[in-house]
Structure formats: C-alpha cells, structure tokens
N, C-alpha and C positions, 0 to 999 in steps of 0.2 A: 449397451453398457452393462457390465456386470457389477454387482454390489458385493462388498465384503464387510463382514462385521469385525470391528476392531475394538480393543479396550485401550483407552488413553487415560492418562492422569494429568490433570491441569489444576491450577490454583482455583479455589472456591470462588474467588472474586471474578476470575475470568469466565468461569462457567455461569455465574449469575449474570454477567454482562452479555454473554452469548444467548442465554435464555431470554433475556429482556429484548435483545435485538431481534431474535427469531420471532418472538411473539409480535413485536411491532410490525414485522414484515409478513406475518401470517405463514411462517415456515416452521417446520419441526426443527428442533435443535440439531438433529442429524443433518438435515438439508442445509441449514445455515452454516454449520461447521464445514460441511463438504464444499460448499460454495466458497467459503473463506479460504480453505486450504487450496482449492483450485486457483483462486486469484493470487495467493501468495506464491504458489509454484510458478505461475506465469511471470510474476514480477522477478522472481529469482532467476528464471531462465533468461529473461530479457537482460538482467544485470550481468549474468555470466556471458551472454553474447556480446554485450557492449564492452565488457572487460577484455574479451578476446579480440575484438576489433580494435580497441584502443592500444593493445599490445604491439600492433604493427605500425603505430603512428608515433611521430616525434612528439615530445611534450609541447603544450601550447606555448606560444610566445607570451611575454607579459601583456601585450596588447590584446591578444586573443583571450587570455584568461580574464582580463579586465572586462571585456565585452560579455563573456559568459557570466561573470559575477554580477554585472549590471542587469542582465536579463533575469537572472535568478532572484536578485533583490526585488526587481519590479514584480515578478510573478508572486513571490512570497508575500510581499507587502500588499499586493492586490488581494491575495487569498485571505490574509489577516483582516483587511478592511472589509471584505465581503462577509467574513464570519462575524465581525463586530456589528455590522449593519443588521444581519439576520438575528443576532443575539439581542439587539436592542428592540427589534420589532415585536 
C-alpha cells in the first residue's frame, strides 16, 4: 500500500474530536483519519450498490414496508436502550 501526503481543511471542532479519538485508540491522527475515510468509503460503496440493486425492484408493498419499519424500530430502540444502559453504568 502506498501512502500519499494530502492537505485537508476541516472544522476545528472536528479536528479536536479526531485528535481525542485517535489518542484514546493509541493511533496517530493520520492513521485514525485514514481508517475513518476507509470506513466511510466502504459505507458509501455499499449504499451505492444497494441503490443500484433496488433500482431493478418494484417498490415494497405496504405490508413489506410495515415489516421493514417494525424491524428498524426494534433495532433502533434496542440500540438506544443499550446506549442508555451503558451511559447509566
């Protein structure tokens, strides 16, 4: 893997948060930002692939959409509950 030096401009608050996160994880800011960019790029690629796949499908029926909505509600409520439990500990 080759490395390239780049200059970026980001808000001071974002840089401060990145520095703190990198320090917590024992990484350089450069390594932390590189990892974050790689993760973001993978997410974007996955979203683009999903969008492309969905373009070939008919829209969901109301029943199918309700099923998806119920699952997403369950997942997000569980995630919020977990965060609240960890925050209270």
